[in-house]
Structures are given as C-alpha cells and as structure tokens.
PDB file of N, CA, C, O and CB in Angstrom:
ATOM      1  N   MET A   1     126.896 111.764 111.777  1.00  0.00           N
ATOM      2  CA  MET A   1     125.521 111.342 111.585  1.00  0.00           C
ATOM      3  C   MET A   1     124.912 112.124 110.427  1.00  0.00           C
ATOM      4  O   MET A   1     125.094 113.336 110.308  1.00  0.00           O
ATOM      5  CB  MET A   1     124.696 111.541 112.879  1.00  0.00           C
ATOM      6  N   SER A   2     124.202 111.417 109.594  1.00  0.00           N
ATOM      7  CA  SER A   2     123.610 112.017 108.407  1.00  0.00           C
ATOM      8  C   SER A   2     122.273 112.679 108.743  1.00  0.00           C
ATOM      9  O   SER A   2     121.537 112.211 109.612  1.00  0.00           O
ATOM     10  CB  SER A   2     123.421 110.960 107.311  1.00  0.00           C
ATOM     11  N   ASN A   3     121.975 113.761 108.051  1.00  0.00           N
ATOM     12  CA  ASN A   3     120.690 114.426 108.201  1.00  0.00           C
ATOM     13  C   ASN A   3     119.678 113.930 107.181  1.00  0.00           C
ATOM     14  O   ASN A   3     118.513 114.327 107.219  1.00  0.00           O
ATOM     15  CB  ASN A   3     120.859 115.924 108.074  1.00  0.00           C
ATOM     16  N   ILE A   4     120.112 113.066 106.268  1.00  0.00           N
ATOM     17  CA  ILE A   4     119.199 112.540 105.259  1.00  0.00           C
ATOM     18  C   ILE A   4     118.139 111.706 105.971  1.00  0.00           C
ATOM     19  O   ILE A   4     118.463 110.861 106.806  1.00  0.00           O
ATOM     20  CB  ILE A   4     119.962 111.691 104.182  1.00  0.00           C
ATOM     21  N   ARG A   5     116.885 111.944 105.640  1.00  0.00           N
ATOM     22  CA  ARG A   5     115.786 111.325 106.384  1.00  0.00           C
ATOM     23  C   ARG A   5     115.018 110.289 105.576  1.00  0.00           C
ATOM     24  O   ARG A   5     113.926 109.883 105.973  1.00  0.00           O
ATOM     25  CB  ARG A   5     114.836 112.384 106.858  1.00  0.00           C
ATOM     26  N   ILE A   6     115.567 109.860 104.459  1.00  0.00           N
ATOM     27  CA  ILE A   6     114.864 108.929 103.589  1.00  0.00           C
ATOM     28  C   ILE A   6     114.489 107.653 104.328  1.00  0.00           C
ATOM     29  O   ILE A   6     113.357 107.185 104.216  1.00  0.00           O
ATOM     30  CB  ILE A   6     115.714 108.598 102.375  1.00  0.00           C
ATOM     31  N   ALA A   7     115.417 107.091 105.073  1.00  0.00           N
ATOM     32  CA  ALA A   7     115.162 105.834 105.792  1.00  0.00           C
ATOM     33  C   ALA A   7     113.971 105.972 106.731  1.00  0.00           C
ATOM     34  O   ALA A   7     113.086 105.118 106.764  1.00  0.00           O
ATOM     35  CB  ALA A   7     116.407 105.405 106.585  1.00  0.00           C
ATOM     36  N   GLU A   8     113.966 107.050 107.485  1.00  0.00           N
ATOM     37  CA  GLU A   8     112.894 107.302 108.446  1.00  0.00           C
ATOM     38  C   GLU A   8     111.539 107.411 107.744  1.00  0.00           C
ATOM     39  O   GLU A   8     110.561 106.811 108.189  1.00  0.00           O
ATOM     40  CB  GLU A   8     113.181 108.583 109.241  1.00  0.00           C
ATOM     41  N   TYR A   9     111.479 108.168 106.656  1.00  0.00           N
ATOM     42  CA  TYR A   9     110.225 108.347 105.930  1.00  0.00           C
ATOM     43  C   TYR A   9     109.732 107.043 105.319  1.00  0.00           C
ATOM     44  O   TYR A   9     108.540 106.744 105.383  1.00  0.00           O
ATOM     45  CB  TYR A   9     110.395 109.392 104.843  1.00  0.00           C
ATOM     46  N   ILE A  10     110.634 106.261 104.725  1.00  0.00           N
ATOM     47  CA  ILE A  10     110.225 105.002 104.103  1.00  0.00           C
ATOM     48  C   ILE A  10     109.675 104.050 105.155  1.00  0.00           C
ATOM     49  O   ILE A  10     108.599 103.479 104.976  1.00  0.00           O
ATOM     50  CB  ILE A  10     111.407 104.350 103.358  1.00  0.00           C
ATOM     51  N   LEU A  11     110.398 103.879 106.239  1.00  0.00           N
ATOM     52  CA  LEU A  11     109.966 102.964 107.292  1.00  0.00           C
ATOM     53  C   LEU A  11     108.627 103.387 107.880  1.00  0.00           C
ATOM     54  O   LEU A  11     107.740 102.552 108.062  1.00  0.00           O
ATOM     55  CB  LEU A  11     111.016 102.890 108.393  1.00  0.00           C
ATOM     56  N   ASN A  12     108.472 104.671 108.178  1.00  0.00           N
ATOM     57  CA  ASN A  12     107.207 105.164 108.736  1.00  0.00           C
ATOM     58  C   ASN A  12     106.056 104.992 107.753  1.00  0.00           C
ATOM     59  O   ASN A  12     104.955 104.618 108.155  1.00  0.00           O
ATOM     60  CB  ASN A  12     107.338 106.636 109.126  1.00  0.00           C
ATOM     61  N   TYR A  13     106.293 105.260 106.468  1.00  0.00           N
ATOM     62  CA  TYR A  13     105.260 105.106 105.452  1.00  0.00           C
ATOM     63  C   TYR A  13     104.818 103.653 105.373  1.00  0.00           C
ATOM     64  O   TYR A  13     103.623 103.357 105.354  1.00  0.00           O
ATOM     65  CB  TYR A  13     105.765 105.590 104.081  1.00  0.00           C
ATOM     66  N   ARG A  14     105.792 102.746 105.328  1.00  0.00           N
ATOM     67  CA  ARG A  14     105.460 101.324 105.212  1.00  0.00           C
ATOM     68  C   ARG A  14     104.637 100.850 106.411  1.00  0.00           C
ATOM     69  O   ARG A  14     103.659 100.120 106.250  1.00  0.00           O
ATOM     70  CB  ARG A  14     106.741 100.484 105.088  1.00  0.00           C
ATOM     71  N   LYS A  15     105.035 101.266 107.597  1.00  0.00           N
ATOM     72  CA  LYS A  15     104.296 100.852 108.787  1.00  0.00           C
ATOM     73  C   LYS A  15     102.882 101.424 108.778  1.00  0.00           C
ATOM     74  O   LYS A  15     101.918 100.724 109.089  1.00  0.00           O
ATOM     75  CB  LYS A  15     105.035 101.293 110.054  1.00  0.00           C
ATOM     76  N   LYS A  16     102.770 102.685 108.424  1.00  0.00           N
ATOM     77  CA  LYS A  16     101.463 103.341 108.402  1.00  0.00           C
ATOM     78  C   LYS A  16     100.513 102.671 107.408  1.00  0.00           C
ATOM     79  O   LYS A  16      99.328 102.497 107.692  1.00  0.00           O
ATOM     80  CB  LYS A  16     101.622 104.820 108.054  1.00  0.00           C
ATOM     81  N   HIS A  17     101.043 102.300 106.247  1.00  0.00           N
ATOM     82  CA  HIS A  17     100.210 101.714 105.198  1.00  0.00           C
ATOM     83  C   HIS A  17     100.215 100.188 105.202  1.00  0.00           C
ATOM     84  O   HIS A  17      99.592  99.549 104.354  1.00  0.00           O
ATOM     85  CB  HIS A  17     100.669 102.206 103.858  1.00  0.00           C
ATOM     86  N   ARG A  18     100.923  99.621 106.165  1.00  0.00           N
ATOM     87  CA  ARG A  18     100.970  98.167 106.345  1.00  0.00           C
ATOM     88  C   ARG A  18     101.342  97.421 105.071  1.00  0.00           C
ATOM     89  O   ARG A  18     100.684  96.462 104.666  1.00  0.00           O
ATOM     90  CB  ARG A  18      99.637  97.670 106.841  1.00  0.00           C
ATOM     91  N   ILE A  19     102.422  97.897 104.453  1.00  0.00           N
ATOM     92  CA  ILE A  19     102.939  97.196 103.278  1.00  0.00           C
ATOM     93  C   ILE A  19     104.355  96.713 103.582  1.00  0.00           C
ATOM     94  O   ILE A  19     105.069  97.300 104.395  1.00  0.00           O
ATOM     95  CB  ILE A  19     102.923  98.121 102.015  1.00  0.00           C
ATOM     96  N   ASN A  20     104.740  95.642 102.917  1.00  0.00           N
ATOM     97  CA  ASN A  20     106.077  95.106 103.159  1.00  0.00           C
ATOM     98  C   ASN A  20     107.091  95.755 102.211  1.00  0.00           C
ATOM     99  O   ASN A  20     106.735  96.547 101.339  1.00  0.00           O
ATOM    100  CB  ASN A  20     106.084  93.569 102.986  1.00  0.00           C
ATOM    101  N   GLN A  21     108.335  95.403 102.406  1.00  0.00           N
ATOM    102  CA  GLN A  21     109.404  96.000 101.604  1.00  0.00           C
ATOM    103  C   GLN A  21     109.247  95.663 100.125  1.00  0.00           C
ATOM    104  O   GLN A  21     109.541  96.489  99.261  1.00  0.00           O
ATOM    105  CB  GLN A  21     110.768  95.526 102.104  1.00  0.00           C
ATOM    106  N   SER A  22     108.791  94.465  99.840  1.00  0.00           N
ATOM    107  CA  SER A  22     108.593  94.057  98.449  1.00  0.00           C
ATOM    108  C   SER A  22     107.518  94.914  97.774  1.00  0.00           C
ATOM    109  O   SER A  22     107.688  95.347  96.634  1.00  0.00           O
ATOM    110  CB  SER A  22     108.207  92.568  98.379  1.00  0.00           C
ATOM    111  N   GLU A  23     106.428  95.151  98.475  1.00  0.00           N
ATOM    112  CA  GLU A  23     105.344  95.974  97.935  1.00  0.00           C
ATOM    113  C   GLU A  23     105.811  97.415  97.725  1.00  0.00           C
ATOM    114  O   GLU A  23     105.475  98.043  96.721  1.00  0.00           O
ATOM    115  CB  GLU A  23     104.123  95.942  98.876  1.00  0.00           C
ATOM    116  N   PHE A  24     106.573  97.925  98.663  1.00  0.00           N
ATOM    117  CA  PHE A  24     107.093  99.281  98.515  1.00  0.00           C
ATOM    118  C   PHE A  24     108.048  99.348  97.331  1.00  0.00           C
ATOM    119  O   PHE A  24     108.006 100.290  96.539  1.00  0.00           O
ATOM    120  CB  PHE A  24     107.801  99.739  99.806  1.00  0.00           C
ATOM    121  N   GLY A  25     108.904  98.348  97.219  1.00  0.00           N
ATOM    122  CA  GLY A  25     109.829  98.281  96.094  1.00  0.00           C
ATOM    123  C   GLY A  25     109.103  98.249  94.760  1.00  0.00           C
ATOM    124  O   GLY A  25     109.540  98.869  93.790  1.00  0.00           O
ATOM    125  N   ASP A  26     107.992  97.521  94.714  1.00  0.00           N
ATOM    126  CA  ASP A  26     107.197  97.449  93.480  1.00  0.00           C
ATOM    127  C   ASP A  26     106.693  98.824  93.052  1.00  0.00           C
ATOM    128  O   ASP A  26     106.582  99.101  91.857  1.00  0.00           O
ATOM    129  CB  ASP A  26     106.011  96.500  93.670  1.00  0.00           C
ATOM    130  N   LEU A  27     106.389  99.682  94.017  1.00  0.00           N
ATOM    131  CA  LEU A  27     105.936 101.041  93.697  1.00  0.00           C
ATOM    132  C   LEU A  27     107.003 101.829  92.936  1.00  0.00           C
ATOM    133  O   LEU A  27     106.697 102.730  92.156  1.00  0.00           O
ATOM    134  CB  LEU A  27     105.556 101.786  94.979  1.00  0.00           C
ATOM    135  N   LEU A  28     108.270 101.463  93.187  1.00  0.00           N
ATOM    136  CA  LEU A  28     109.395 102.203  92.595  1.00  0.00           C
ATOM    137  C   LEU A  28     110.166 101.407  91.554  1.00  0.00           C
ATOM    138  O   LEU A  28     111.068 101.934  90.903  1.00  0.00           O
ATOM    139  CB  LEU A  28     110.341 102.636  93.676  1.00  0.00           C
ATOM    140  N   GLY A  29     109.811 100.144  91.400  1.00  0.00           N
ATOM    141  CA  GLY A  29     110.520  99.313  90.433  1.00  0.00           C
ATOM    142  C   GLY A  29     111.887  98.851  90.933  1.00  0.00           C
ATOM    143  O   GLY A  29     112.821  98.691  90.147  1.00  0.00           O
ATOM    144  N   VAL A  30     112.000  98.638  92.243  1.00  0.00           N
ATOM    145  CA  VAL A  30     113.251  98.147  92.834  1.00  0.00           C
ATOM    146  C   VAL A  30     112.945  96.917  93.684  1.00  0.00           C
ATOM    147  O   VAL A  30     111.784  96.593  93.933  1.00  0.00           O
ATOM    148  CB  VAL A  30     113.947  99.258  93.694  1.00  0.00           C
ATOM    149  N   SER A  31     113.987  96.249  94.118  1.00  0.00           N
ATOM    150  CA  SER A  31     113.815  95.029  94.914  1.00  0.00           C
ATOM    151  C   SER A  31     113.556  95.348  96.388  1.00  0.00           C
ATOM    152  O   SER A  31     113.818  96.451  96.868  1.00  0.00           O
ATOM    153  CB  SER A  31     115.053  94.136  94.786  1.00  0.00           C
ATOM    154  N   ALA A  32     113.034  94.340  97.080  1.00  0.00           N
ATOM    155  CA  ALA A  32     112.856  94.456  98.530  1.00  0.00           C
ATOM    156  C   ALA A  32     114.215  94.622  99.210  1.00  0.00           C
ATOM    157  O   ALA A  32     114.327  95.315 100.222  1.00  0.00           O
ATOM    158  CB  ALA A  32     112.115  93.213  99.094  1.00  0.00           C
ATOM    159  N   PHE A  33     115.238  93.988  98.654  1.00  0.00           N
ATOM    160  CA  PHE A  33     116.588  94.105  99.199  1.00  0.00           C
ATOM    161  C   PHE A  33     117.066  95.559  99.158  1.00  0.00           C
ATOM    162  O   PHE A  33     117.695  96.031 100.105  1.00  0.00           O
ATOM    163  CB  PHE A  33     117.560  93.201  98.421  1.00  0.00           C
ATOM    164  N   ALA A  34     116.772  96.265  98.069  1.00  0.00           N
ATOM    165  CA  ALA A  34     117.145  97.680  97.964  1.00  0.00           C
ATOM    166  C   ALA A  34     116.430  98.502  99.036  1.00  0.00           C
ATOM    167  O   ALA A  34     117.046  99.344  99.690  1.00  0.00           O
ATOM    168  CB  ALA A  34     116.808  98.229  96.558  1.00  0.00           C
ATOM    169  N   VAL A  35     115.134  98.257  99.215  1.00  0.00           N
ATOM    170  CA  VAL A  35     114.359  98.984 100.227  1.00  0.00           C
ATOM    171  C   VAL A  35     114.941  98.709 101.618  1.00  0.00           C
ATOM    172  O   VAL A  35     115.069  99.622 102.433  1.00  0.00           O
ATOM    173  CB  VAL A  35     112.852  98.575 100.172  1.00  0.00           C
ATOM    174  N   SER A  36     115.287  97.465 101.879  1.00  0.00           N
ATOM    175  CA  SER A  36     115.885  97.093 103.158  1.00  0.00           C
ATOM    176  C   SER A  36     117.179  97.864 103.405  1.00  0.00           C
ATOM    177  O   SER A  36     117.405  98.358 104.510  1.00  0.00           O
ATOM    178  CB  SER A  36     116.154  95.588 103.203  1.00  0.00           C
ATOM    179  N   LYS A  37     118.011  97.967 102.402  1.00  0.00           N
ATOM    180  CA  LYS A  37     119.271  98.700 102.546  1.00  0.00           C
ATOM    181  C   LYS A  37     119.028 100.189 102.783  1.00  0.00           C
ATOM    182  O   LYS A  37     119.765 100.823 103.538  1.00  0.00           O
ATOM    183  CB  LYS A  37     120.141  98.506 101.304  1.00  0.00           C
ATOM    184  N   TRP A  38     118.007 100.749 102.148  1.00  0.00           N
ATOM    185  CA  TRP A  38     117.682 102.163 102.374  1.00  0.00           C
ATOM    186  C   TRP A  38     117.247 102.379 103.814  1.00  0.00           C
ATOM    187  O   TRP A  38     117.696 103.313 104.479  1.00  0.00           O
ATOM    188  CB  TRP A  38     116.573 102.635 101.406  1.00  0.00           C
ATOM    189  N   GLU A  39     116.359 101.494 104.293  1.00  0.00           N
ATOM    190  CA  GLU A  39     115.834 101.648 105.651  1.00  0.00           C
ATOM    191  C   GLU A  39     116.923 101.495 106.707  1.00  0.00           C
ATOM    192  O   GLU A  39     116.829 102.097 107.777  1.00  0.00           O
ATOM    193  CB  GLU A  39     114.730 100.635 105.902  1.00  0.00           C
ATOM    194  N   ARG A  40     117.933 100.717 106.433  1.00  0.00           N
ATOM    195  CA  ARG A  40     119.025 100.515 107.379  1.00  0.00           C
ATOM    196  C   ARG A  40     120.169 101.495 107.146  1.00  0.00           C
ATOM    197  O   ARG A  40     121.210 101.408 107.797  1.00  0.00           O
ATOM    198  CB  ARG A  40     119.540  99.091 107.283  1.00  0.00           C
ATOM    199  N   GLU A  41     119.974 102.427 106.218  1.00  0.00           N
ATOM    200  CA  GLU A  41     120.955 103.457 105.872  1.00  0.00           C
ATOM    201  C   GLU A  41     122.298 102.871 105.446  1.00  0.00           C
ATOM    202  O   GLU A  41     123.355 103.447 105.700  1.00  0.00           O
ATOM    203  CB  GLU A  41     121.160 104.387 107.047  1.00  0.00           C
ATOM    204  N   ILE A  42     122.231 101.722 104.800  1.00  0.00           N
ATOM    205  CA  ILE A  42     123.429 101.130 104.214  1.00  0.00           C
ATOM    206  C   ILE A  42     123.765 101.865 102.921  1.00  0.00           C
ATOM    207  O   ILE A  42     124.930 102.069 102.581  1.00  0.00           O
ATOM    208  CB  ILE A  42     123.230  99.607 103.951  1.00  0.00           C
ATOM    209  N   CYS A  43     122.714 102.254 102.217  1.00  0.00           N
ATOM    210  CA  CYS A  43     122.874 103.065 101.012  1.00  0.00           C
ATOM    211  C   CYS A  43     121.598 103.884 100.825  1.00  0.00           C
ATOM    212  O   CYS A  43     120.642 103.747 101.588  1.00  0.00           O
ATOM    213  CB  CYS A  43     123.167 102.170  99.749  1.00  0.00           C
ATOM    214  N   TYR A  44     121.597 104.726  99.810  1.00  0.00           N
ATOM    215  CA  TYR A  44     120.453 105.585  99.546  1.00  0.00           C
ATOM    216  C   TYR A  44     119.914 105.313  98.149  1.00  0.00           C
ATOM    217  O   TYR A  44     120.629 104.787  97.296  1.00  0.00           O
ATOM    218  CB  TYR A  44     120.836 107.068  99.700  1.00  0.00           C
ATOM    219  N   PRO A  45     118.651 105.669  97.912  1.00  0.00           N
ATOM    220  CA  PRO A  45     118.076 105.473  96.588  1.00  0.00           C
ATOM    221  C   PRO A  45     118.807 106.292  95.526  1.00  0.00           C
ATOM    222  O   PRO A  45     119.417 107.321  95.821  1.00  0.00           O
ATOM    223  CB  PRO A  45     116.600 105.839  96.601  1.00  0.00           C
ATOM    224  N   ASP A  46     118.733 105.821  94.311  1.00  0.00           N
ATOM    225  CA  ASP A  46     119.277 106.554  93.174  1.00  0.00           C
ATOM    226  C   ASP A  46     118.607 107.919  93.110  1.00  0.00           C
ATOM    227  O   ASP A  46     117.414 108.044  93.384  1.00  0.00           O
ATOM    228  CB  ASP A  46     119.071 105.768  91.844  1.00  0.00           C
ATOM    229  N   ILE A  47     119.358 108.918  92.754  1.00  0.00           N
ATOM    230  CA  ILE A  47     118.846 110.288  92.700  1.00  0.00           C
ATOM    231  C   ILE A  47     117.629 110.414  91.771  1.00  0.00           C
ATOM    232  O   ILE A  47     116.769 111.269  91.983  1.00  0.00           O
ATOM    233  CB  ILE A  47     119.952 111.236  92.237  1.00  0.00           C
ATOM    234  N   PHE A  48     117.564 109.573  90.761  1.00  0.00           N
ATOM    235  CA  PHE A  48     116.438 109.637  89.823  1.00  0.00           C
ATOM    236  C   PHE A  48     115.137 109.136  90.451  1.00  0.00           C
ATOM    237  O   PHE A  48     114.060 109.371  89.902  1.00  0.00           O
ATOM    238  CB  PHE A  48     116.753 108.821  88.574  1.00  0.00           C
ATOM    239  N   LEU A  49     115.221 108.453  91.589  1.00  0.00           N
ATOM    240  CA  LEU A  49     114.025 107.981  92.284  1.00  0.00           C
ATOM    241  C   LEU A  49     113.471 109.010  93.264  1.00  0.00           C
ATOM    242  O   LEU A  49     112.362 108.839  93.768  1.00  0.00           O
ATOM    243  CB  LEU A  49     114.331 106.699  93.016  1.00  0.00           C
ATOM    244  N   LEU A  50     114.212 110.059  93.540  1.00  0.00           N
ATOM    245  CA  LEU A  50     113.771 111.034  94.540  1.00  0.00           C
ATOM    246  C   LEU A  50     112.411 111.665  94.236  1.00  0.00           C
ATOM    247  O   LEU A  50     111.596 111.786  95.150  1.00  0.00           O
ATOM    248  CB  LEU A  50     114.798 112.117  94.663  1.00  0.00           C
ATOM    249  N   PRO A  51     112.128 112.077  92.986  1.00  0.00           N
ATOM    250  CA  PRO A  51     110.792 112.641  92.737  1.00  0.00           C
ATOM    251  C   PRO A  51     109.663 111.638  93.009  1.00  0.00           C
ATOM    252  O   PRO A  51     108.642 112.004  93.590  1.00  0.00           O
ATOM    253  CB  PRO A  51     110.699 113.129  91.296  1.00  0.00           C
ATOM    254  N   ALA A  52     109.838 110.390  92.599  1.00  0.00           N
ATOM    255  CA  ALA A  52     108.812 109.369  92.841  1.00  0.00           C
ATOM    256  C   ALA A  52     108.680 109.095  94.335  1.00  0.00           C
ATOM    257  O   ALA A  52     107.567 108.977  94.848  1.00  0.00           O
ATOM    258  CB  ALA A  52     109.152 108.062  92.087  1.00  0.00           C
ATOM    259  N   LEU A  53     109.803 108.994  95.034  1.00  0.00           N
ATOM    260  CA  LEU A  53     109.760 108.791  96.484  1.00  0.00           C
ATOM    261  C   LEU A  53     109.042 109.946  97.170  1.00  0.00           C
ATOM    262  O   LEU A  53     108.225 109.735  98.066  1.00  0.00           O
ATOM    263  CB  LEU A  53     111.180 108.641  97.050  1.00  0.00           C
ATOM    264  N   SER A  54     109.346 111.137  96.753  1.00  0.00           N
ATOM    265  CA  SER A  54     108.715 112.326  97.308  1.00  0.00           C
ATOM    266  C   SER A  54     107.196 112.270  97.137  1.00  0.00           C
ATOM    267  O   SER A  54     106.449 112.570  98.067  1.00  0.00           O
ATOM    268  CB  SER A  54     109.278 113.585  96.643  1.00  0.00           C
ATOM    269  N   ASP A  55     106.751 111.885  95.949  1.00  0.00           N
ATOM    270  CA  ASP A  55     105.310 111.779  95.677  1.00  0.00           C
ATOM    271  C   ASP A  55     104.660 110.691  96.527  1.00  0.00           C
ATOM    272  O   ASP A  55     103.610 110.917  97.128  1.00  0.00           O
ATOM    273  CB  ASP A  55     105.067 111.491  94.189  1.00  0.00           C
ATOM    274  N   ILE A  56     105.275 109.520  96.580  1.00  0.00           N
ATOM    275  CA  ILE A  56     104.715 108.396  97.327  1.00  0.00           C
ATOM    276  C   ILE A  56     104.646 108.712  98.814  1.00  0.00           C
ATOM    277  O   ILE A  56     103.640 108.434  99.467  1.00  0.00           O
ATOM    278  CB  ILE A  56     105.546 107.131  97.096  1.00  0.00           C
ATOM    279  N   LEU A  57     105.708 109.289  99.344  1.00  0.00           N
ATOM    280  CA  LEU A  57     105.797 109.539 100.776  1.00  0.00           C
ATOM    281  C   LEU A  57     105.087 110.819 101.210  1.00  0.00           C
ATOM    282  O   LEU A  57     104.852 111.026 102.401  1.00  0.00           O
ATOM    283  CB  LEU A  57     107.235 109.604 101.186  1.00  0.00           C
ATOM    284  N   GLY A  58     104.749 111.669 100.260  1.00  0.00           N
ATOM    285  CA  GLY A  58     104.026 112.901 100.579  1.00  0.00           C
ATOM    286  C   GLY A  58     104.871 113.961 101.256  1.00  0.00           C
ATOM    287  O   GLY A  58     104.372 114.756 102.053  1.00  0.00           O
ATOM    288  N   VAL A  59     106.166 113.967 100.928  1.00  0.00           N
ATOM    289  CA  VAL A  59     107.067 114.987 101.469  1.00  0.00           C
ATOM    290  C   VAL A  59     107.901 115.544 100.322  1.00  0.00           C
ATOM    291  O   VAL A  59     108.012 114.923  99.265  1.00  0.00           O
ATOM    292  CB  VAL A  59     107.985 114.399 102.599  1.00  0.00           C
ATOM    293  N   SER A  60     108.478 116.701 100.534  1.00  0.00           N
ATOM    294  CA  SER A  60     109.314 117.290  99.494  1.00  0.00           C
ATOM    295  C   SER A  60     110.662 116.580  99.433  1.00  0.00           C
ATOM    296  O   SER A  60     111.074 115.919 100.387  1.00  0.00           O
ATOM    297  CB  SER A  60     109.512 118.795  99.745  1.00  0.00           C
ATOM    298  N   THR A  61     111.333 116.724  98.314  1.00  0.00           N
ATOM    299  CA  THR A  61     112.684 116.155  98.208  1.00  0.00           C
ATOM    300  C   THR A  61     113.619 116.829  99.207  1.00  0.00           C
ATOM    301  O   THR A  61     114.536 116.193  99.726  1.00  0.00           O
ATOM    302  CB  THR A  61     113.235 116.311  96.768  1.00  0.00           C
ATOM    303  N   ASP A  62     113.393 118.101  99.475  1.00  0.00           N
ATOM    304  CA  ASP A  62     114.196 118.793 100.486  1.00  0.00           C
ATOM    305  C   ASP A  62     114.052 118.121 101.853  1.00  0.00           C
ATOM    306  O   ASP A  62     115.037 117.932 102.568  1.00  0.00           O
ATOM    307  CB  ASP A  62     113.784 120.273 100.578  1.00  0.00           C
ATOM    308  N   GLU A  63     112.821 117.765 102.208  1.00  0.00           N
ATOM    309  CA  GLU A  63     112.600 117.088 103.488  1.00  0.00           C
ATOM    310  C   GLU A  63     113.281 115.722 103.508  1.00  0.00           C
ATOM    311  O   GLU A  63     113.886 115.345 104.511  1.00  0.00           O
ATOM    312  CB  GLU A  63     111.094 116.930 103.760  1.00  0.00           C
ATOM    313  N   LEU A  64     113.187 114.978 102.402  1.00  0.00           N
ATOM    314  CA  LEU A  64     113.839 113.669 102.317  1.00  0.00           C
ATOM    315  C   LEU A  64     115.344 113.783 102.564  1.00  0.00           C
ATOM    316  O   LEU A  64     115.956 112.917 103.190  1.00  0.00           O
ATOM    317  CB  LEU A  64     113.577 113.033 100.945  1.00  0.00           C
ATOM    318  N   LEU A  65     115.912 114.855 102.066  1.00  0.00           N
ATOM    319  CA  LEU A  65     117.358 115.036 102.166  1.00  0.00           C
ATOM    320  C   LEU A  65     117.776 115.777 103.441  1.00  0.00           C
ATOM    321  O   LEU A  65     118.947 116.107 103.627  1.00  0.00           O
ATOM    322  CB  LEU A  65     117.862 115.787 100.953  1.00  0.00           C
ATOM    323  N   GLY A  66     116.795 116.032 104.310  1.00  0.00           N
ATOM    324  CA  GLY A  66     117.103 116.597 105.621  1.00  0.00           C
ATOM    325  C   GLY A  66     117.259 118.101 105.668  1.00  0.00           C
ATOM    326  O   GLY A  66     117.766 118.644 106.650  1.00  0.00           O
ATOM    327  N   LYS A  67     116.827 118.782 104.613  1.00  0.00           N
ATOM    328  CA  LYS A  67     116.921 120.243 104.644  1.00  0.00           C
ATOM    329  C   LYS A  67     115.892 120.783 105.620  1.00  0.00           C
ATOM    330  O   LYS A  67     114.701 120.484 105.530  1.00  0.00           O
ATOM    331  CB  LYS A  67     116.711 120.852 103.230  1.00  0.00           C
ATOM    332  N   ILE A  68     116.380 121.582 106.550  1.00  0.00           N
ATOM    333  CA  ILE A  68     115.506 122.155 107.568  1.00  0.00           C
ATOM    334  C   ILE A  68     115.003 123.495 107.081  1.00  0.00           C
ATOM    335  O   ILE A  68     115.769 124.335 106.609  1.00  0.00           O
ATOM    336  CB  ILE A  68     116.238 122.303 108.923  1.00  0.00           C
ATOM    337  N   LYS A  69     113.683 123.678 107.208  1.00  0.00           N
ATOM    338  CA  LYS A  69     113.092 124.941 106.793  1.00  0.00           C
ATOM    339  C   LYS A  69     113.498 126.031 107.772  1.00  0.00           C
ATOM    340  O   LYS A  69     113.424 125.846 108.987  1.00  0.00           O
ATOM    341  CB  LYS A  69     111.554 124.830 106.703  1.00  0.00           C
ATOM    342  N   LYS A  70     113.930 127.173 107.235  1.00  0.00           N
ATOM    343  CA  LYS A  70     114.282 128.308 108.078  1.00  0.00           C
ATOM    344  C   LYS A  70     113.075 129.195 108.239  1.00  0.00           C
ATOM    345  O   LYS A  70     112.317 129.419 107.295  1.00  0.00           O
ATOM    346  CB  LYS A  70     115.465 129.100 107.490  1.00  0.00           C
ATOM    347  N   ASP A  71     112.905 129.694 109.435  1.00  0.00           N
ATOM    348  CA  ASP A  71     111.797 130.584 109.732  1.00  0.00           C
ATOM    349  C   ASP A  71     112.028 131.910 109.011  1.00  0.00           C
ATOM    350  O   ASP A  71     113.078 132.537 109.156  1.00  0.00           O
ATOM    351  CB  ASP A  71     111.645 130.798 111.266  1.00  0.00           C
ATOM    352  N   THR A  72     111.022 132.326 108.227  1.00  0.00           N
ATOM    353  CA  THR A  72     111.169 133.552 107.426  1.00  0.00           C
ATOM    354  C   THR A  72     110.546 134.754 108.102  1.00  0.00           C
ATOM    355  O   THR A  72     110.382 135.796 107.467  1.00  0.00           O
ATOM    356  CB  THR A  72     110.547 133.365 106.057  1.00  0.00           C
ATOM    357  N   LYS A  73     110.193 134.640 109.374  1.00  0.00           N
ATOM    358  CA  LYS A  73     109.553 135.761 110.087  1.00  0.00           C
ATOM    359  C   LYS A  73     110.554 136.826 110.415  1.00  0.00           C
ATOM    360  O   LYS A  73     110.200 137.843 111.012  1.00  0.00           O
ATOM    361  CB  LYS A  73     108.876 135.284 111.366  1.00  0.00           C
TER     362      LYS A  73
END
C-alpha cells in the first residue's frame, strides 16, 4: 500500500469546493481523465505539477507524498 496521499487530497478538495474533475483539471492544465486516474490511484501527477497541486490543495509537497512529520520534542 502506498503512503502517497495525492488521491485523498484531490478528492477531498473537489468535494469541499464542489467542483468536478474537469474544473479541477482546468486549474492544472490537464484533462478530467487525468484527474480521475489520480483519484483512483491508477497513476500519479507529473512531478512538475506537485508545486501547483500543493498550492491549490493547501498542503506541502511532503504531505502530498505521504511524508509523516516527526515529533521534534
């Protein structure tokens, strides 16, 4: 099982903002079909889209890729 959380973040963002896959794809310059494949974890976005995805979704690229923050206490 993958720790990459891109699918989860995209799906949750779309539901929260009530936009469809086509509208989300337009934000990134990709097709609705690409967004659908990301959400179903068939494939992942191109690495060059990670900064834009991070900005749109309001999370760090580390979070998108499933990096867990370690407690520094």
